[in-house]
C-alpha angles and dihedrals in degrees: 000000000000120000102258089205087070097043108119114248092249090061094042093056096027120259100271098046093043094051089045093053091046091054089047091051090046089062089061095040090071088087121080095236093057094043088055089050091050093049090054093048098044119073107239090002091247095126093228100167094189092058095043112118124222091248093051090045090053090049090051091045091055094047095045094049093046092052096039098044103029113022097028090207090296126117095208116113113263115263121227116248123192120233120230090231132036110302115242115236089251138359105276117193110246095023112114123220125195126208128194119232139136140245113221112206113183093329101317120101130216117197116230140175116224122210113223130197111195093325096321119114109223110157140027125214132174120266108241091207095055118093093216097056110018088199097312134093145204127233094269092059093046093050099044093087090063090052089059089065096040104145090210096062114124112268106199146006120263141184107215104320094330122096111245137192126236087243090062089052090051091047095052098043105023096079131085123272125230092218095056086243098304091142097039122103134174125202116198142163116256110274140176093202113140088203093056090047090055092048093049087054091052092048091049089052091056096036106026094174095054119113134213133213128195116197136168118166093208097051126073135209090213096097092054094045090048090054089048089055092048105037104013096248133076094250127170120240118229126192139198109195093185088081097046123101098170120036128185116193115194108197085322121138092188092158095061121007109026123090114277088021095141089056094043090050090056092047092046092050092049089061095035101054112094116203100191140005089264094053127104131233139183127264123227129200120189131190112188143132101236134027113271132174088261089050093053090055092052121119088205123017131186115199110209139152115270092248091057094057095079092055091048091049090051093048092050091049090049093051092045096052094039094048115103111251097023115134116248103179111151095004114135111247093232092060094076094058094044094050097052097078092048090065090078096055097083126083115272093240089056095056097084089052091049095048095046091046092050091050090050091050091050092051090051093050110168090008092063127085140181121216125190128197125235092247093069120086123259094260091065090050089053091049088054090053088051092053095043089050091049089050092046088224096159090140092061099032131029140143137250134179111276116274098208119095125245133204090215113212090358094064124101134169127249095261091056092051091050089052091050090050091050089051093050096244094128121075098162124036119182113195116191118202093318117123091205096155085069104033103038117109111275095238092061090060088205096161090063095039095052091075090062089069112094095219123027122182122189128186110194147141093236141033088250134154095294093046089056089057096049131077097208117053126180120183113239126227115248117245089255090053100049142089118219148103135247142172130251117227090266091052099258109151112237125195123222118207129173125254094198136012113266109283094208106029090268121182131208129233089249091059094051091047088050090059090058089043089059098248102102100152097067123098126225090253092054092047092051096044094046092048092052093044087055092046098043104027123165134108092278095063095115093053091047090047095051092046093048092051092045093051096036095231144055110253119232096021098114113126112261122237116273118222105237136190126182117253111225093209091050094049090046089052091050091049091046089053092053093045093049094049109101114237116256114264112250095234097040119121116220132199117221115197123199140163111261117257090231112028095027110202093347100281092109094042091111093056107102093197088062096040090055094042107106114243109256091239110024100028087225119155135190091011150054126224143185105269115215134176118247092251094048092048089051093050090050093047094236135123134189117306094020113131116235136183112231116198124191124172094335097317125109139202131184114212142146125260127239118187108221125195115234093025121142115254116247094026133108114202114207123187117216127221104062134097095059121179105186132103095283097108096194092056095040111102096010114126132328131299109244090177088082091075097040117104132189093245094049107028097151108029135000135180130218102060126148126211122201128177120237102227114237096000119121134173119202115234118206104224123176093202123037101162115068106172129090092213088214095303118140095238109116106019125204130173137165120261091246091057092047091053093046094046110018092171096060090125095047093110091053099064140048132060122324127202111270140175091214117097121251113243112236119200117233114253111280094007102156098208123140118223111224123216144158136224123197123191110210092193092073104032108111096186092240093147097224088130092056096057091040090056090047093052094044098046105038095246111178130224116244103192132234099290090058093045087055086058091050091249099130112144105214111136091208127039134183110230113202120201130194126204134187124007112008088220093059106013133175111239134210126181117206123185107218123196138141106315093209089223117206088219097034116189089206094064102057094050098051107107094202099041091244093144113055141156120255123216091250094057101264121139097225133201121210099201099193090054096051114101095185101250088145090213090130092054090050091050097045110099092198095055094220101133118101127208124210099226091175141013094265092191091061092039099052124038091207090070091052138057116033091000086075088071090066094060118120104239089208092066127067115240103229123234127224116283101032134110119242136180146150112319098185083252089289090184090066091046093052092045091054089047092053090049092048092050093049089052091042095235139105128265110280122229110270094014092117115057121174122224094249094048092048094052099045109112093203097041088235089147119070124181135179147104123311086225092069099078093175096064127100090238092064093038093054091053089060095055118113094241097054117117142165123242113242088003090167091066089071094228094135095216120206089220115087123187130204116222118247114253120204121202100216123188104241089219090063100043112112113229 
């Protein structure tokens, strides 16, 4: 027998695993500290993997993991972070720990808990104690953990093309300036951070002439300006949809893309879900140009161009205030007369909709609320305040002081900054985590103008478009590596603590600002802690600090309500703006810009989870497209995948077409965030850059566009769903509330036992085995896809790339099927999460020739991966088409599945090899973990103790999981509701997943006979 001490590492691990580890280690060895460690561990330092002994390999393993996971390539002493739950006496392999922190997105924080395996963040969950998440998450929060391990993150600071040390940065910028900061400018993202506000104050004390700009392409100043028109102050509107019976959303996707949308989705669902035919539910009206998750939940939806929404809003307000019986408390007397002429501005065919809606709002009174999206101009927001005041809906809508910080008199907008750069007034520009060279409006030409500034500093995660235009570059710390604070949308102060030391010597914005404040030697943790000690004070500070870090927030810091009263002059000005705006030409084509549901404004465009996540509405992956209505596409002579040239005000963009049901005629919807050209190689070449058409005077929609087909040119679009109709099949059921009340048992034929030749399994007497099952309510599923990314993170699901998606080889274990019914121009919509049904009489099980797919005693349809030989018989025999086949080793095929991305993997879940079938397991690793804990404590599993990843992420709680033995749980109760049904019940598969039909609360006045 060979001496195992001399076996090369590749044999000791096995060839594939050894090579994969070596590549992962090579990612980290790009830093000087790890190269030195490798040189010490490797005999001769030549890196010859084939000659590396097992002992040397283990030495290198220990050195690399110590540096990667603990020191993070940084010589600073490790800071103490506080776990969300009780800290174990020592780190025990296999024992999870959760830490509370927050994700700050354009100034609004969402509280999260991060799962940690031996110092390695692997999974994000919502923080139940945080008002923005309530224990759930969106797709951005779920995907942020993969961004931590992005192999394309910047590795080191540089000055020009020369590597530079942090000390050199401090030496150059830490000193005083002779001009008192007259040529110094800072460009930041919007933020509510109290720490950042303190640091800006310190910078201004040292450089009183410096100026600050806050810019975010996806956020708009219109809501604050609308509040200023209505109330005389730039207030922030808050909502509570639990108290709303009638909701009007004017171009407002409040369930998915607005700040606080995770919380709003939960509140909406609580009032939406109907537990019995005699129950009540809210009613939602939506006016918007393109289908959104909020639009798909509407009971009545009006598709109109963005420029038509103001006239519709004014007409609804006029009808509401002129309708007999409507409340008019606090409404200026002059508003009634000014509104009357605006009633005639809407299309004749829209007047029945407007009138019926206004009457419904009036009937709802204080239980009615109007919500306006950020894309609409300030006057529309002011009109919404007018209507909410008339309705006295102060329980569902109220105002607080703004939660975003301001630099006061030293603040200027992006256009003013660009003009100063053009005039030569700026000699030093400091850009903090804001890829403005890519996202700035095209007319500012900021990417070209940046080079006119003598000294340009950029703090960023990647060497992106802005980094290429700057002479000083400093790598930024990822959100999971940083210390800081932020505010939630309601003002609650949220603390940010790191889960791991910075992997690539990243710095935070606070550390950069500290240099200019003349305090360069202080770490972000010291800054945060000292700021809160000064703010909080008292002998109990240590207890307060520990508790705030443990909970992830500071209790009692939500902004208080502001007493408001409508200003007659402001309302008059808003109405005058609407009256003066010329009506949109009937034949004009408008462009509607919006942040992408997956990559946002482009900052997540290098995250392969999000690139491969199907768009909630179109199911498009790895691309963006020009969305057109069926009628507009027909008029232009184009169809899906045709390339077109879009021209707007002298600027042009070539992009493929995607025909979208429910889209407004005469409108082209463009998603921002694609067409990147930086060093992020995953994002490079993906999609088309819509920022090229966006200008500072029309950042959200603009009229006067032309669309021309490029003859003979096509662009393949990778869609995960290409058939949208039910074809009369009872798969995703949807009925009006009136029908449900009249016939509660309309799903009776779609549930219950079916004749079968397969034997019924009978448990042995006294066998204490729970039977797992899932219930899904289609009434409250918005299609947001948080569950899809959560499942991917929890179960080590690999990304296959666009070419494989084009071949329908995507690997997601759960998909959201979206079905349209009725007229494609104004369809009804139902979202249906579809995953393995864990059938009691599973067709996949009896066709497997090697018994790889079997049934467990507790009701799970299990897959034994090392037994599967890849016949795919089970997939062919599955009527739900929820099984996935590994056609290739996607880790070998795509670099973004390899390297540092391996550090994200959940060690409790097997990483599947090529040639095996995989599918949803009901997160069996969580089930078994709970069983082990219960056995140790000599008890049974408690109700709610096992929560699947999809259930935990769902903002609306549309997914419920548990044991059928726990009769008191919602999961079991839902199954007993009259509207429950089984998909493909006639197949006799006896699925463990039960769905609840969607119920729509239609206004009888608007129901067509």
